[in-house]
Backbone as JSON Lines, residues from 0, in Angstrom:
{"i":0,"aa":"M","n":[23.28,11.44,-7.89],"ca":[22.83,12.29,-7.42],"c":[21.41,11.36,-7.72]}
{"i":1,"aa":"R","n":[20.47,9.92,-7.47],"ca":[19.5,9.47,-7.26],"c":[18.5,9.87,-7.83]}
{"i":2,"aa":"K","n":[16.98,9.69,-7.87],"ca":[16.43,10.99,-8.46],"c":[15.05,10.54,-6.88]}
{"i":3,"aa":"I","n":[14.57,10.98,-6.3],"ca":[12.79,10.55,-5.91],"c":[11.71,11.0,-6.52]}
{"i":4,"aa":"I","n":[10.58,9.85,-7.17],"ca":[10.21,10.06,-8.01],"c":[8.91,9.66,-7.06]}
{"i":5,"aa":"N","n":[7.6,10.52,-7.39],"ca":[5.71,9.5,-6.97],"c":[5.7,9.23,-7.95]}
{"i":6,"aa":"S","n":[4.74,7.95,-7.06],"ca":[3.85,7.83,-8.48],"c":[2.06,7.1,-7.75]}
{"i":7,"aa":"T","n":[1.15,8.26,-7.81],"ca":[-0.04,8.41,-7.31],"c":[-0.96,7.95,-8.45]}
{"i":8,"aa":"F","n":[-1.58,7.53,-7.48],"ca":[-3.37,7.21,-8.15],"c":[-4.13,8.22,-7.84]}
{"i":9,"aa":"I","n":[-4.53,9.0,-8.91],"ca":[-5.74,9.74,-8.06],"c":[-6.27,9.65,-9.15]}
{"i":10,"aa":"T","n":[-7.55,10.19,-8.93],"ca":[-9.31,10.8,-9.52],"c":[-9.08,11.91,-9.59]}
{"i":11,"aa":"L","n":[-10.47,12.06,-10.9],"ca":[-10.37,13.63,-11.45],"c":[-10.74,14.47,-9.7]}
{"i":12,"aa":"D","n":[-11.54,13.84,-8.58],"ca":[-11.38,15.55,-7.55],"c":[-11.31,15.24,-6.46]}
{"i":13,"aa":"G","n":[-9.54,14.94,-6.58],"ca":[-8.64,14.26,-6.49],"c":[-8.36,13.29,-4.85]}
{"i":14,"aa":"A","n":[-9.08,12.55,-5.19],"ca":[-9.45,11.19,-4.57],"c":[-8.08,11.06,-4.4]}
{"i":15,"aa":"V","n":[-6.53,10.46,-3.04],"ca":[-5.79,9.0,-3.55],"c":[-6.51,7.92,-2.66]}
{"i":16,"aa":"E","n":[-6.9,7.73,-1.11],"ca":[-6.89,6.79,-0.45],"c":[-7.6,5.69,-0.98]}
{"i":17,"aa":"D","n":[-7.43,4.68,-0.88],"ca":[-8.06,2.82,-1.0],"c":[-8.17,3.19,-2.79]}
{"i":18,"aa":"P","n":[-7.54,2.81,-3.69],"ca":[-7.3,2.99,-5.45],"c":[-8.11,1.17,-5.56]}
{"i":19,"aa":"H","n":[-7.41,0.4,-4.19],"ca":[-7.87,-0.84,-4.77],"c":[-9.19,-0.98,-4.68]}
{"i":20,"aa":"L","n":[-10.49,0.2,-3.84],"ca":[-11.97,0.45,-3.69],"c":[-12.27,0.93,-4.81]}
{"i":21,"aa":"W","n":[-11.61,1.62,-5.67],"ca":[-12.43,2.45,-6.05],"c":[-13.32,1.61,-7.86]}
{"i":22,"aa":"P","n":[-13.81,1.88,-8.65],"ca":[-14.78,1.44,-9.59],"c":[-13.93,0.9,-10.31]}
{"i":23,"aa":"S","n":[-13.54,-0.52,-10.8],"ca":[-12.53,-0.99,-11.25],"c":[-12.67,-0.57,-12.89]}
{"i":24,"aa":"M","n":[-11.43,-0.36,-13.86],"ca":[-11.36,0.38,-15.27],"c":[-11.63,-0.95,-15.97]}
{"i":25,"aa":"G","n":[-11.56,-2.49,-15.68],"ca":[-11.48,-3.17,-16.89],"c":[-10.59,-4.4,-16.51]}
{"i":26,"aa":"E","n":[-10.32,-4.71,-17.55],"ca":[-8.95,-5.59,-17.44],"c":[-7.98,-4.23,-18.89]}
{"i":27,"aa":"E","n":[-9.07,-3.73,-19.83],"ca":[-8.24,-2.57,-20.96],"c":[-6.37,-1.3,-20.44]}
{"i":28,"aa":"G","n":[-6.01,-2.24,-20.73],"ca":[-5.12,-1.63,-20.2],"c":[-4.52,-1.66,-19.18]}
{"i":29,"aa":"A","n":[-5.31,-2.65,-18.86],"ca":[-4.41,-3.19,-17.07],"c":[-2.59,-4.02,-17.39]}
{"i":30,"aa":"Q","n":[-2.59,-4.69,-18.73],"ca":[-1.0,-5.02,-19.14],"c":[0.21,-3.78,-19.51]}
{"i":31,"aa":"E","n":[-0.65,-2.88,-19.99],"ca":[0.19,-1.96,-20.32],"c":[0.45,-0.45,-18.13]}
{"i":32,"aa":"S","n":[-0.24,-0.72,-17.84],"ca":[-0.56,-0.01,-16.61],"c":[0.88,-0.71,-16.13]}
{"i":33,"aa":"F","n":[0.49,-2.45,-15.8],"ca":[1.66,-3.22,-15.23],"c":[2.62,-3.38,-15.64]}
{"i":34,"aa":"D","n":[2.97,-3.1,-17.22],"ca":[4.15,-2.47,-18.33],"c":[4.54,-1.59,-17.61]}
{"i":35,"aa":"I","n":[3.98,0.19,-17.05],"ca":[5.17,0.78,-16.85],"c":[5.46,0.89,-14.97]}
{"i":36,"aa":"Q","n":[4.61,0.27,-14.56],"ca":[4.86,0.08,-12.79],"c":[6.38,-1.03,-13.08]}
{"i":37,"aa":"V","n":[5.96,-1.71,-13.78],"ca":[7.19,-2.87,-13.06],"c":[8.81,-1.56,-13.8]}
{"i":38,"aa":"E","n":[8.33,-0.97,-14.82],"ca":[9.71,-0.28,-16.03],"c":[10.21,0.27,-14.82]}
{"i":39,"aa":"L","n":[9.17,1.02,-13.47],"ca":[9.41,1.93,-12.77],"c":[10.46,2.05,-12.06]}
{"i":40,"aa":"L","n":[9.74,0.09,-10.74],"ca":[10.61,-0.18,-10.06],"c":[11.82,-0.79,-10.63]}
{"i":41,"aa":"N","n":[11.51,-1.48,-12.1],"ca":[12.89,-2.21,-12.83],"c":[14.15,-0.09,-12.38]}
{"i":42,"aa":"H","n":[13.78,0.36,-12.33],"ca":[14.88,2.03,-12.43],"c":[15.34,1.83,-11.55]}
{"i":43,"aa":"C","n":[14.51,0.63,-10.12],"ca":[14.37,2.22,-8.57],"c":[14.83,1.04,-7.97]}
{"i":44,"aa":"D","n":[15.42,1.39,-6.92],"ca":[16.11,0.19,-5.89],"c":[15.71,0.72,-4.1]}
{"i":45,"aa":"A","n":[14.74,0.77,-3.72],"ca":[13.42,1.17,-2.8],"c":[12.5,2.55,-3.17]}
{"i":46,"aa":"V","n":[11.96,2.51,-2.4],"ca":[10.47,2.72,-1.76],"c":[10.97,3.87,-0.79]}
{"i":47,"aa":"L","n":[9.67,4.14,-1.1],"ca":[9.78,5.66,0.05],"c":[8.55,5.35,0.23]}
{"i":48,"aa":"M","n":[7.23,5.25,1.68],"ca":[5.8,5.42,2.17],"c":[6.4,6.28,3.23]}
{"i":49,"aa":"G","n":[4.9,6.48,3.88],"ca":[4.63,7.43,5.22],"c":[4.26,6.18,5.7]}
{"i":50,"aa":"R","n":[3.97,5.74,7.08],"ca":[2.91,4.55,7.61],"c":[2.12,4.62,7.2]}
{"i":51,"aa":"R","n":[0.74,5.71,6.69],"ca":[-0.16,4.61,6.4],"c":[-0.12,3.56,4.79]}
{"i":52,"aa":"T","n":[0.67,4.73,3.47],"ca":[0.85,4.04,2.94],"c":[1.73,2.08,2.83]}
{"i":53,"aa":"Y","n":[2.5,2.4,4.07],"ca":[3.01,1.57,4.47],"c":[2.13,0.21,5.09]}
{"i":54,"aa":"E","n":[1.37,0.63,5.96],"ca":[0.41,-0.51,6.47],"c":[-0.04,-0.61,5.34]}
{"i":55,"aa":"S","n":[-1.55,0.01,4.28],"ca":[-1.78,-0.82,3.22],"c":[-1.01,-1.9,2.5]}
{"i":56,"aa":"F","n":[0.74,-1.39,2.33],"ca":[1.2,-1.98,1.68],"c":[1.86,-4.12,1.66]}
{"i":57,"aa":"A","n":[1.89,-3.47,3.32],"ca":[2.62,-4.39,3.86],"c":[1.06,-5.06,4.09]}
{"i":58,"aa":"S","n":[0.31,-5.09,3.66],"ca":[-1.03,-6.12,3.93],"c":[-1.17,-7.39,3.04]}
{"i":59,"aa":"A","n":[-0.89,-6.94,2.31],"ca":[-1.26,-6.99,0.59],"c":[0.22,-7.52,-0.49]}
{"i":60,"aa":"W","n":[1.17,-6.94,-0.51],"ca":[1.87,-7.3,-1.12],"c":[3.15,-8.42,-0.71]}
{"i":61,"aa":"P","n":[2.53,-8.48,0.57],"ca":[4.19,-9.97,0.81],"c":[3.72,-11.28,0.73]}
{"i":62,"aa":"T","n":[1.84,-11.61,0.27],"ca":[1.34,-12.33,0.43],"c":[1.39,-12.49,-1.05]}
{"i":63,"aa":"R","n":[1.85,-12.15,-1.98],"ca":[1.93,-12.24,-3.3],"c":[2.78,-12.67,-4.45]}
{"i":64,"aa":"S","n":[3.14,-13.02,-4.61],"ca":[4.44,-13.99,-5.37],"c":[4.46,-14.26,-6.5]}
{"i":65,"aa":"G","n":[5.38,-14.66,-8.11],"ca":[5.26,-14.55,-9.19],"c":[5.11,-14.27,-10.15]}
{"i":66,"aa":"D","n":[4.9,-13.16,-10.36],"ca":[5.22,-11.71,-10.97],"c":[6.36,-11.57,-11.01]}
{"i":67,"aa":"V","n":[6.21,-11.1,-11.43],"ca":[8.06,-9.28,-11.83],"c":[7.57,-8.37,-11.13]}
{"i":68,"aa":"Y","n":[6.0,-7.31,-11.05],"ca":[6.54,-6.11,-10.18],"c":[6.15,-7.12,-8.52]}
{"i":69,"aa":"S","n":[5.86,-8.07,-8.28],"ca":[5.06,-8.21,-6.8],"c":[6.71,-8.82,-6.66]}
{"i":70,"aa":"D","n":[7.65,-10.19,-6.58],"ca":[8.57,-10.34,-6.16],"c":[9.15,-9.42,-6.31]}
{"i":71,"aa":"R","n":[9.16,-8.08,-7.15],"ca":[11.12,-7.51,-6.78],"c":[10.36,-6.29,-6.12]}
{"i":72,"aa":"I","n":[9.09,-5.62,-5.69],"ca":[8.63,-5.05,-4.3],"c":[8.89,-5.84,-2.92]}
{"i":73,"aa":"N","n":[8.66,-6.5,-3.72],"ca":[9.06,-7.72,-1.79],"c":[9.93,-7.34,-1.91]}
{"i":74,"aa":"A","n":[11.28,-7.14,-2.76],"ca":[12.73,-7.68,-2.4],"c":[13.16,-6.36,-2.28]}
{"i":75,"aa":"M","n":[13.24,-5.42,-2.71],"ca":[13.82,-4.27,-2.95],"c":[14.07,-3.84,-1.17]}
{"i":76,"aa":"E","n":[14.58,-3.27,-0.7],"ca":[14.76,-1.67,0.03],"c":[13.61,-0.59,0.29]}
{"i":77,"aa":"K","n":[13.34,-0.93,1.61],"ca":[11.86,-0.15,1.74],"c":[12.12,1.01,3.23]}
{"i":78,"aa":"F","n":[11.98,2.23,3.08],"ca":[12.0,2.62,4.13],"c":[10.47,3.44,4.44]}
{"i":79,"aa":"V","n":[10.67,3.36,4.81],"ca":[9.28,4.53,6.11],"c":[9.52,5.3,7.02]}
{"i":80,"aa":"V","n":[9.46,6.83,6.29],"ca":[9.17,7.44,7.46],"c":[8.11,7.59,7.97]}
{"i":81,"aa":"S","n":[8.1,7.47,10.15],"ca":[7.26,7.19,10.82],"c":[7.42,7.06,12.42]}
{"i":82,"aa":"S","n":[7.29,8.09,13.41],"ca":[7.68,8.13,14.61],"c":[6.81,7.25,14.94]}
{"i":83,"aa":"T","n":[5.45,6.61,15.23],"ca":[5.35,5.65,15.44],"c":[4.32,3.85,14.85]}
{"i":84,"aa":"L","n":[5.71,3.69,14.13],"ca":[5.76,2.49,13.59],"c":[6.9,1.69,14.34]}
{"i":85,"aa":"R","n":[6.67,0.71,15.26],"ca":[7.74,-0.39,15.89],"c":[7.58,-1.66,14.56]}
{"i":86,"aa":"N","n":[8.5,-2.35,14.69],"ca":[8.62,-3.84,14.57],"c":[8.15,-3.74,12.81]}
{"i":87,"aa":"P","n":[8.23,-3.29,11.59],"ca":[7.5,-3.04,10.87],"c":[8.38,-5.02,10.38]}
{"i":88,"aa":"T","n":[6.76,-5.49,9.43],"ca":[6.78,-6.74,9.86],"c":[7.42,-7.56,8.03]}
{"i":89,"aa":"W","n":[6.8,-6.61,6.98],"ca":[7.6,-6.28,6.18],"c":[9.5,-6.49,5.61]}
{"i":90,"aa":"N","n":[9.81,-7.76,4.84],"ca":[11.36,-8.09,4.47],"c":[11.82,-7.07,3.82]}
{"i":91,"aa":"N","n":[13.01,-6.65,3.97],"ca":[13.62,-4.95,3.46],"c":[13.04,-3.88,4.3]}
{"i":92,"aa":"T","n":[12.29,-3.64,5.44],"ca":[11.96,-2.35,5.85],"c":[11.97,-1.4,7.01]}
{"i":93,"aa":"D","n":[12.95,-0.95,7.03],"ca":[13.45,0.39,7.33],"c":[12.45,1.4,7.81]}
{"i":94,"aa":"V","n":[12.91,1.84,9.3],"ca":[11.51,2.61,10.0],"c":[12.29,4.42,10.47]}
{"i":95,"aa":"I","n":[12.17,5.9,8.94],"ca":[12.8,6.3,9.51],"c":[12.01,7.52,10.79]}
{"i":96,"aa":"A","n":[12.59,6.72,12.04],"ca":[11.79,7.51,13.55],"c":[11.93,9.85,13.08]}
{"i":97,"aa":"R","n":[13.24,9.67,12.91],"ca":[14.03,11.31,13.85],"c":[14.36,12.18,12.23]}
{"i":98,"aa":"D","n":[14.56,13.13,12.15],"ca":[14.81,14.4,11.22],"c":[14.81,13.44,10.12]}
{"i":99,"aa":"P","n":[14.43,13.13,9.29],"ca":[13.85,12.68,8.21],"c":[14.48,13.1,6.95]}
{"i":100,"aa":"V","n":[14.36,14.63,7.19],"ca":[14.9,15.55,5.78],"c":[16.04,15.22,5.39]}
{"i":101,"aa":"A","n":[16.98,15.34,6.63],"ca":[18.23,14.72,7.13],"c":[19.28,12.61,6.64]}
{"i":102,"aa":"E","n":[17.81,12.27,7.39],"ca":[17.22,10.3,6.17],"c":[18.0,10.76,4.8]}
{"i":103,"aa":"I","n":[16.26,11.28,4.14],"ca":[16.04,10.93,3.13],"c":[17.04,11.78,1.3]}
{"i":104,"aa":"T","n":[17.98,12.81,2.27],"ca":[18.77,13.34,2.23],"c":[20.22,12.96,1.33]}
{"i":105,"aa":"R","n":[20.77,11.62,2.69],"ca":[21.8,11.28,2.95],"c":[21.57,9.92,1.97]}
{"i":106,"aa":"L","n":[20.27,9.52,2.51],"ca":[19.59,8.82,0.95],"c":[19.73,8.52,-0.37]}
{"i":107,"aa":"K","n":[19.24,9.5,-1.07],"ca":[19.89,10.66,-2.33],"c":[20.78,10.66,-2.27]}
{"i":108,"aa":"R","n":[21.89,10.64,-1.72],"ca":[23.54,10.68,-2.49],"c":[24.35,9.47,-1.35]}
{"i":109,"aa":"Q","n":[23.72,8.21,-1.29],"ca":[24.1,7.23,-1.22],"c":[23.94,6.72,-3.17]}
{"i":110,"aa":"P","n":[24.54,5.82,-3.81],"ca":[24.65,5.16,-5.36],"c":[23.99,4.32,-5.22]}
{"i":111,"aa":"G","n":[22.97,4.22,-6.67],"ca":[22.18,2.99,-5.86],"c":[21.71,3.97,-7.98]}
{"i":112,"aa":"K","n":[19.84,3.03,-7.8],"ca":[19.57,4.03,-8.38],"c":[17.94,4.94,-8.31]}
{"i":113,"aa":"N","n":[17.04,5.04,-8.94],"ca":[16.17,5.64,-8.16],"c":[15.18,5.05,-7.12]}
{"i":114,"aa":"I","n":[14.84,5.84,-6.47],"ca":[13.98,5.91,-4.82],"c":[12.47,6.74,-5.35]}
{"i":115,"aa":"V","n":[11.53,4.78,-5.18],"ca":[10.54,5.63,-5.75],"c":[9.41,5.84,-4.46]}
{"i":116,"aa":"Q","n":[8.46,6.29,-4.67],"ca":[8.06,7.17,-3.16],"c":[6.63,6.71,-3.75]}
{"i":117,"aa":"Y","n":[6.19,5.84,-3.54],"ca":[4.2,5.85,-3.29],"c":[3.35,6.02,-1.69]}
{"i":118,"aa":"G","n":[1.92,7.06,-2.87],"ca":[0.92,7.98,-1.86],"c":[1.91,9.37,-1.63]}
{"i":119,"aa":"I","n":[0.64,9.61,-1.77],"ca":[0.84,11.39,-1.86],"c":[0.09,11.84,0.0]}
{"i":120,"aa":"G","n":[1.37,12.48,0.4],"ca":[0.28,13.14,1.96],"c":[1.51,13.62,2.27]}
{"i":121,"aa":"Q","n":[1.62,13.48,3.81],"ca":[2.74,14.49,4.78],"c":[3.87,14.55,4.25]}
{"i":122,"aa":"V","n":[4.49,13.48,3.85],"ca":[6.11,12.48,3.15],"c":[6.28,13.94,2.45]}
{"i":123,"aa":"S","n":[5.25,13.45,1.12],"ca":[5.36,13.44,-0.24],"c":[5.62,15.64,-0.54]}
{"i":124,"aa":"F","n":[4.87,16.31,0.68],"ca":[4.77,17.73,1.04],"c":[6.38,17.46,1.89]}
{"i":125,"aa":"M","n":[6.89,17.49,2.83],"ca":[8.21,17.13,3.14],"c":[9.2,17.93,2.65]}
{"i":126,"aa":"L","n":[9.02,16.09,1.33],"ca":[9.98,16.6,0.48],"c":[9.91,17.59,-0.48]}
{"i":127,"aa":"L","n":[8.65,18.13,-1.01],"ca":[8.93,19.44,-1.94],"c":[9.24,20.37,-1.08]}
{"i":128,"aa":"E","n":[8.97,20.88,0.3],"ca":[9.17,21.81,1.09],"c":[10.41,21.96,1.18]}
{"i":129,"aa":"H","n":[11.3,20.51,1.13],"ca":[12.93,20.44,1.14],"c":[13.43,20.48,-0.61]}
{"i":130,"aa":"G","n":[12.74,20.17,-1.37],"ca":[13.71,19.74,-2.54],"c":[14.38,18.83,-2.82]}
{"i":131,"aa":"L","n":[14.02,18.12,-2.74],"ca":[14.32,16.86,-2.35],"c":[13.02,15.53,-3.24]}
{"i":132,"aa":"L","n":[12.39,15.45,-4.12],"ca":[11.41,15.33,-4.74],"c":[11.64,15.88,-6.15]}
{"i":133,"aa":"D","n":[12.1,15.22,-7.13],"ca":[12.37,14.85,-8.6],"c":[11.3,14.86,-9.22]}
{"i":134,"aa":"E","n":[10.91,14.29,-9.49],"ca":[9.29,13.93,-9.88],"c":[7.96,13.63,-9.51]}
{"i":135,"aa":"L","n":[6.12,13.79,-9.95],"ca":[5.18,13.66,-9.72],"c":[5.04,12.84,-10.82]}
{"i":136,"aa":"R","n":[4.95,12.04,-11.19],"ca":[4.02,10.71,-11.55],"c":[1.88,10.85,-10.9]}
{"i":137,"aa":"L","n":[1.55,11.22,-11.75],"ca":[0.07,11.55,-11.55],"c":[-0.66,10.38,-11.87]}
{"i":138,"aa":"W","n":[-1.38,9.09,-11.85],"ca":[-2.08,8.59,-12.53],"c":[-3.32,9.31,-12.97]}
{"i":139,"aa":"V","n":[-3.77,9.7,-13.5],"ca":[-5.36,9.96,-13.38],"c":[-6.46,9.5,-13.71]}
{"i":140,"aa":"H","n":[-7.0,9.31,-12.82],"ca":[-8.0,7.9,-12.86],"c":[-9.64,8.79,-13.35]}
{"i":141,"aa":"P","n":[-9.64,9.12,-14.57],"ca":[-11.47,9.74,-15.22],"c":[-12.23,8.63,-14.04]}
{"i":142,"aa":"L","n":[-12.41,8.86,-13.19],"ca":[-13.69,9.08,-11.66],"c":[-14.14,10.46,-10.84]}
{"i":143,"aa":"I","n":[-14.64,9.79,-10.68],"ca":[-15.22,10.84,-10.06],"c":[-16.26,10.15,-8.19]}
{"i":144,"aa":"M","n":[-15.36,10.29,-7.11],"ca":[-15.78,9.73,-5.76],"c":[-17.25,10.19,-5.54]}
{"i":145,"aa":"G","n":[-16.95,11.7,-6.12],"ca":[-18.09,12.36,-5.28],"c":[-17.94,12.66,-3.62]}
{"i":146,"aa":"N","n":[-18.87,11.97,-3.4],"ca":[-19.64,12.02,-1.79],"c":[-18.87,10.76,-1.2]}
{"i":147,"aa":"K","n":[-18.34,10.35,-1.7],"ca":[-17.12,9.53,-1.38],"c":[-15.7,9.81,-1.16]}
{"i":148,"aa":"G","n":[-15.71,10.99,-2.07],"ca":[-14.11,11.31,-2.59],"c":[-13.57,12.28,-0.96]}
{"i":149,"aa":"P","n":[-12.91,13.28,-1.25],"ca":[-12.23,13.98,-0.56],"c":[-12.95,15.03,0.38]}
{"i":150,"aa":"Q","n":[-12.88,15.69,1.5],"ca":[-13.74,16.35,2.12],"c":[-13.55,17.91,1.31]}
{"i":151,"aa":"V","n":[-12.08,17.42,1.48],"ca":[-11.1,18.43,2.42],"c":[-10.16,18.78,0.48]}
{"i":152,"aa":"P","n":[-9.91,19.45,0.69],"ca":[-8.73,19.23,-1.29],"c":[-7.37,18.46,-0.33]}
{"i":153,"aa":"H","n":[-7.13,17.5,-1.13],"ca":[-5.97,17.04,-0.78],"c":[-4.37,17.51,-0.76]}
{"i":154,"aa":"F","n":[-4.28,18.64,-1.4],"ca":[-3.39,19.91,-1.59],"c":[-3.4,21.06,-0.59]}
{"i":155,"aa":"R","n":[-4.36,20.54,0.64],"ca":[-4.83,21.81,1.2],"c":[-3.22,22.27,1.69]}
{"i":156,"aa":"D","n":[-2.3,20.91,2.63],"ca":[-0.99,21.59,3.21],"c":[-0.08,21.32,3.11]}
{"i":157,"aa":"C","n":[-0.34,21.91,1.15],"ca":[0.96,21.42,0.56],"c":[2.23,23.0,-0.09]}
{"i":158,"aa":"L","n":[3.23,23.06,0.23],"ca":[3.3,24.73,0.06],"c":[3.57,24.18,-1.56]}
{"i":159,"aa":"P","n":[2.68,26.03,-2.61],"ca":[3.09,26.18,-3.56],"c":[4.36,26.13,-4.25]}
{"i":160,"aa":"T","n":[3.75,25.24,-5.23],"ca":[4.48,24.92,-6.3],"c":[5.1,24.57,-7.52]}
{"i":161,"aa":"R","n":[5.65,24.68,-7.48],"ca":[5.75,24.99,-9.66],"c":[6.16,23.37,-9.8]}
{"i":162,"aa":"M","n":[5.3,23.13,-11.32],"ca":[6.1,21.56,-11.77],"c":[5.68,22.18,-13.72]}
{"i":163,"aa":"N","n":[6.74,21.19,-13.78],"ca":[6.85,21.29,-15.65],"c":[6.28,19.45,-16.42]}
{"i":164,"aa":"L","n":[6.38,19.79,-16.48],"ca":[4.88,18.73,-17.48],"c":[6.64,18.12,-18.37]}
{"i":165,"aa":"V","n":[6.72,16.66,-18.5],"ca":[7.58,16.29,-19.01],"c":[7.32,15.43,-20.11]}
{"i":166,"aa":"A","n":[6.29,15.11,-19.28],"ca":[5.8,12.71,-20.63],"c":[4.35,13.17,-20.31]}
{"i":167,"aa":"S","n":[3.74,12.4,-20.79],"ca":[1.73,11.82,-20.96],"c":[2.14,10.71,-21.62]}
{"i":168,"aa":"R","n":[1.11,10.37,-20.9],"ca":[0.4,9.11,-22.14],"c":[-0.82,8.77,-21.45]}
{"i":169,"aa":"I","n":[-2.04,8.69,-22.69],"ca":[-2.7,8.11,-21.86],"c":[-3.46,6.53,-22.36]}
{"i":170,"aa":"L","n":[-3.93,5.37,-21.9],"ca":[-4.06,4.17,-21.68],"c":[-5.37,3.61,-21.71]}
{"i":171,"aa":"S","n":[-5.02,2.79,-22.88],"ca":[-6.39,2.5,-23.51],"c":[-7.45,2.2,-22.18]}
{"i":172,"aa":"N","n":[-7.03,2.58,-21.26],"ca":[-8.56,2.64,-20.56],"c":[-8.99,4.28,-19.78]}
{"i":173,"aa":"G","n":[-8.53,4.73,-20.6],"ca":[-8.89,6.05,-20.19],"c":[-7.68,7.15,-19.29]}
{"i":174,"aa":"I","n":[-6.64,5.98,-18.55],"ca":[-6.31,6.83,-17.54],"c":[-5.08,7.38,-17.91]}
{"i":175,"aa":"A","n":[-4.63,8.94,-17.39],"ca":[-3.51,9.68,-17.73],"c":[-2.16,9.53,-17.4]}
{"i":176,"aa":"I","n":[-1.28,9.48,-17.49],"ca":[-0.39,9.52,-16.99],"c":[0.29,10.63,-16.66]}
{"i":177,"aa":"L","n":[0.14,11.61,-16.29],"ca":[1.3,12.72,-16.36],"c":[2.03,12.37,-15.24]}
{"i":178,"aa":"N","n":[3.18,12.61,-16.43],"ca":[4.82,13.06,-15.26],"c":[5.89,14.87,-15.8]}
{"i":179,"aa":"Y","n":[4.89,15.04,-13.54],"ca":[6.22,15.91,-13.87],"c":[6.94,16.3,-12.67]}
{"i":180,"aa":"Q","n":[8.08,17.31,-13.48],"ca":[9.56,17.08,-13.43],"c":[8.95,18.56,-12.31]}
{"i":181,"aa":"I","n":[9.76,18.79,-10.74],"ca":[9.5,20.0,-10.32],"c":[10.32,20.67,-10.39]}
{"i":182,"aa":"A","n":[9.47,22.21,-10.8],"ca":[9.96,23.51,-11.53],"c":[10.86,23.71,-9.8]}
{"i":183,"aa":"G","n":[12.32,24.36,-10.42],"ca":[13.06,25.04,-8.73],"c":[14.26,23.95,-8.53]}
């Protein structure tokens, strides 16, 4: 069975929104980070997102090409959980508008590589609640957003979930990548 792996950038105070607007971590570690992201994509053949993450990605990635990451993500099959999104413009995108638990369960049972989920929010919480998320990779950025960060705890709407740390890596720019397997 395919695994669903969530990969999310997060700050020390729990901000996950708009990481492209966060203060730069500089060039140190950029290639290392890129290589890790490409490796993840190469082990996956589909992308799963909620509507907000889709809109953010769809406004940026289709305009990029010529590097292995851009070319790979643009070519991959993409699934967006949304009851409001109509006519997605990013190629190879299907909208899951009804019964996302059943549809995602069906996707996991299909033959193929793993599925990467970007963004963490209601879709992730639904996956956790129904035992569909297998791994959470948090890219912890050594930043505190303070009053520009989250106003409420980001995981407040998530059910209590036990995880086991299965791998960790510190990049030269201070980002800690923590790979958790969902327990139980």
